[in-house]
C-alpha positions as CSV (number, residue, x, y, z in Angstrom):
1,M,18.8,16.1,13.3
2,L,19.5,19.6,12.2
3,D,22.0,19.0,9.4
4,Y,19.5,19.5,6.6
5,E,17.9,22.5,8.3
6,R,21.4,24.1,8.7
7,R,22.2,23.5,5.1
8,G,19.0,25.3,4.1
9,W,19.7,28.2,6.4
10,A,23.3,28.4,5.1
11,S,21.8,28.7,1.6
12,G,19.9,31.8,2.5
13,Y,16.5,30.3,3.3
14,V,14.9,31.7,6.4
15,R,11.5,29.9,6.6
16,V,12.5,26.3,6.3
17,A,9.7,23.8,6.8
18,G,9.5,20.0,7.4
19,V,6.8,18.0,5.8
20,D,5.6,14.4,6.4
21,E,2.5,12.3,6.0
22,A,0.7,9.5,7.8
23,G,-1.7,7.0,6.4
24,R,-0.6,6.0,2.9
25,G,-1.0,2.2,3.6
26,P,-4.2,1.7,5.5
27,L,-7.4,0.3,3.9
28,A,-9.5,3.0,5.6
29,G,-9.4,6.6,6.7
30,P,-7.6,9.6,5.4
31,V,-4.0,10.3,4.5
32,V,-2.9,13.3,6.6
33,A,0.1,15.5,6.0
34,A,1.7,18.2,8.2
35,A,4.1,21.0,7.8
36,V,6.1,22.6,10.6
37,I,8.3,25.7,10.6
38,A,10.4,27.0,13.5
39,P,13.0,29.9,13.4
40,R,16.6,28.9,13.3
41,E,17.6,30.0,16.8
42,Q,14.5,28.3,18.2
43,C,15.2,25.0,16.4
44,E,18.7,25.0,17.9
45,A,17.3,25.6,21.3
46,L,14.6,23.0,21.0
47,W,16.9,20.4,19.8
48,S,19.3,20.9,22.7
49,G,16.3,21.0,25.1
50,P,12.7,19.8,25.1
51,W,12.8,18.3,21.6
52,K,16.0,16.3,22.2
53,R,14.2,12.9,22.0
54,L,12.1,14.0,19.0
55,T,12.4,11.5,16.1
56,D,10.3,9.5,13.6
57,S,6.8,9.2,15.2
58,K,6.7,5.5,14.5
59,R,9.6,5.0,16.9
60,L,7.8,6.6,19.8
61,T,5.0,5.4,22.0
62,D,1.5,7.0,21.7
63,K,2.1,8.7,25.1
64,I,5.3,10.3,24.0
65,R,3.9,11.2,20.6
66,R,1.0,13.0,22.2
67,A,3.3,14.9,24.6
68,F,5.3,16.1,21.6
69,F,2.1,16.9,19.7
70,V,1.1,19.3,22.5
71,S,4.6,20.8,22.7
72,I,4.9,21.4,19.0
73,Q,1.6,23.2,18.8
74,S,2.0,25.2,22.0
75,E,5.6,26.4,21.4
76,P,5.6,30.1,20.6
77,G,7.1,30.8,17.2
78,V,6.5,27.3,15.8
79,E,4.0,27.2,12.9
80,V,2.0,24.2,11.9
81,G,-0.1,23.4,8.8
82,V,-2.2,20.3,8.3
83,G,-3.7,18.9,5.1
84,R,-5.6,15.7,4.4
85,C,-7.5,13.6,1.8
86,E,-10.3,11.4,2.9
87,A,-11.1,8.0,1.4
88,E,-13.4,9.2,-1.3
89,E,-10.8,11.5,-2.7
90,I,-8.1,8.9,-2.4
91,D,-10.3,6.6,-4.5
92,A,-10.9,9.3,-7.1
93,V,-7.2,10.2,-7.7
94,N,-5.1,7.3,-6.3
95,I,-3.1,7.3,-3.1
96,L,0.0,8.8,-4.5
97,Q,-1.8,11.8,-5.9
98,A,-3.8,12.1,-2.7
99,T,-0.6,12.1,-0.7
100,Y,0.8,14.9,-2.9
101,R,-2.4,16.9,-2.4
102,A,-2.4,16.4,1.3
103,M,1.3,17.6,1.5
104,A,0.6,20.6,-0.7
105,R,-2.4,21.5,1.5
106,A,-0.3,21.3,4.6
107,V,2.2,23.7,3.2
108,E,-0.6,26.0,2.1
109,A,-2.1,25.9,5.6
110,L,0.9,27.4,7.2
111,P,0.4,31.1,8.3
112,A,2.9,32.2,5.6
113,P,4.6,30.3,2.8
114,P,8.0,28.7,3.5
115,D,11.1,29.6,1.5
116,F,12.2,25.9,1.4
117,V,10.7,22.5,2.3
118,L,12.4,19.4,3.7
119,V,10.1,16.5,2.8
120,D,10.2,12.9,3.9
121,G,10.6,10.4,1.1
122,L,10.8,11.1,-2.6
123,P,10.2,14.4,-4.5
124,V,6.6,15.6,-4.4
125,K,4.9,16.9,-7.5
126,G,2.9,20.0,-7.0
127,L,4.4,21.1,-3.7
128,P,4.1,24.9,-3.7
129,A,7.8,25.6,-2.6
130,P,11.2,24.4,-3.6
131,H,12.0,21.3,-1.6
132,N,14.6,18.6,-0.8
133,A,13.3,15.1,-0.5
134,I,15.1,13.0,2.1
135,V,14.5,9.2,2.3
136,G,14.0,8.4,6.0
137,G,13.8,12.1,6.7
138,D,11.6,11.7,9.7
139,G,14.7,10.2,11.5
140,K,17.2,12.7,10.0
141,S,15.5,16.1,10.3
142,L,14.0,17.7,13.4
143,L,11.3,19.6,11.4
144,I,10.3,16.5,9.4
145,A,10.1,14.6,12.7
146,A,7.9,17.3,14.2
147,A,5.7,17.1,11.1
148,S,5.5,13.3,11.4
149,I,4.2,13.7,15.0
150,I,1.5,16.2,13.9
151,A,0.4,14.0,11.0
152,K,0.3,10.8,13.0
153,V,-1.5,12.1,16.0
154,T,-4.0,14.0,13.8
155,R,-4.7,10.9,11.8
156,D,-5.0,8.7,14.8
157,D,-7.5,11.0,16.3
158,R,-9.5,10.9,13.1
159,M,-9.5,7.1,13.3
160,L,-10.8,7.3,16.8
161,E,-13.7,9.5,15.5
162,L,-14.4,6.9,12.9
163,D,-14.3,4.1,15.5
164,R,-17.0,5.8,17.4
165,R,-19.1,6.0,14.2
166,Y,-18.3,2.5,13.0
167,P,-17.3,0.6,16.1
168,E,-17.6,-2.9,14.6
169,Y,-14.3,-2.6,12.6
170,G,-11.9,-1.8,15.5
171,F,-10.4,1.3,13.9
172,S,-9.3,2.5,17.4
173,R,-6.9,-0.5,17.6
174,H,-5.6,-0.9,14.0
175,K,-6.1,2.6,12.7
176,G,-7.4,1.2,9.3
177,Y,-4.4,-1.0,8.6
178,G,-5.0,-4.4,7.1
179,T,-4.8,-6.5,10.2
180,R,-6.5,-9.8,10.6
181,E,-9.1,-8.2,12.9
182,H,-9.8,-5.6,10.2
183,L,-10.0,-8.0,7.3
184,E,-12.3,-10.3,9.3
185,G,-14.6,-7.3,10.1
186,L,-14.7,-6.4,6.4
187,R,-15.7,-9.9,5.4
188,R,-18.4,-10.1,8.0
189,L,-19.8,-6.6,7.7
190,G,-18.8,-5.3,4.3
191,P,-16.9,-1.9,3.9
192,C,-18.2,1.3,5.3
193,P,-17.8,4.8,3.7
194,A,-14.4,5.3,5.5
195,H,-12.9,2.4,3.5
196,R,-10.8,3.0,0.4
197,R,-12.7,1.2,-2.3
198,S,-9.8,1.3,-4.7
199,F,-7.5,-0.6,-2.4
200,A,-7.2,-4.3,-3.5
201,P,-8.0,-6.0,-0.2
202,V,-11.2,-4.0,-0.1
203,R,-12.1,-4.1,-3.8
204,Q,-11.4,-7.8,-4.1
205,L,-13.8,-8.8,-1.4
206,G,-16.6,-7.9,-3.8
207,L,-18.8,-6.8,-0.9
208,T,-21.6,-4.2,-0.9
209,F,-20.7,-0.9,0.7
210,Q,-22.7,0.5,3.5
211,D,-24.2,3.9,2.8
212,T,-24.1,5.3,6.3
């Protein structure tokens, strides 16, 4: 889980960041990205200690994710940046561009710029730092895994907020993904402002959007 970080440090980069996103596929809610930096010595210590079980957020239970979420943000020396694009912006620019924007915003939200970025997936246009794209990086890089935790929990919490505002859709359960429950709610109620109007399952319903 530190092979890619060690390669970056060996190349002379000091501030190596991991970046990941959550929420590209759902029909509602934002896409959220996070960036995480930790000093080399601290990364090594965390990997051999409290972050030994840290991996792709999708492989962890909500309870474990949230425990890591607290650990990552409370660990002295660890820096975190978060960026997001809400549904309206996703519809305006498309989900790929919105994901790029969210990742760039996460990097820009760090206390100081990174020297190098490890990013999950494919190369990211507009990322304000040189980077290495790693397919499946959230299971291969400790810093990307940490970023995946921050992005996932931050987005889940946003969906809980939306659930309180629009309780009829069940956002707290499906987090905006196109489950049967969600699609049935869309057909019955029509979309709300949190829905991504440009996404085919929403657009093709041909329903009137709620204004509030």
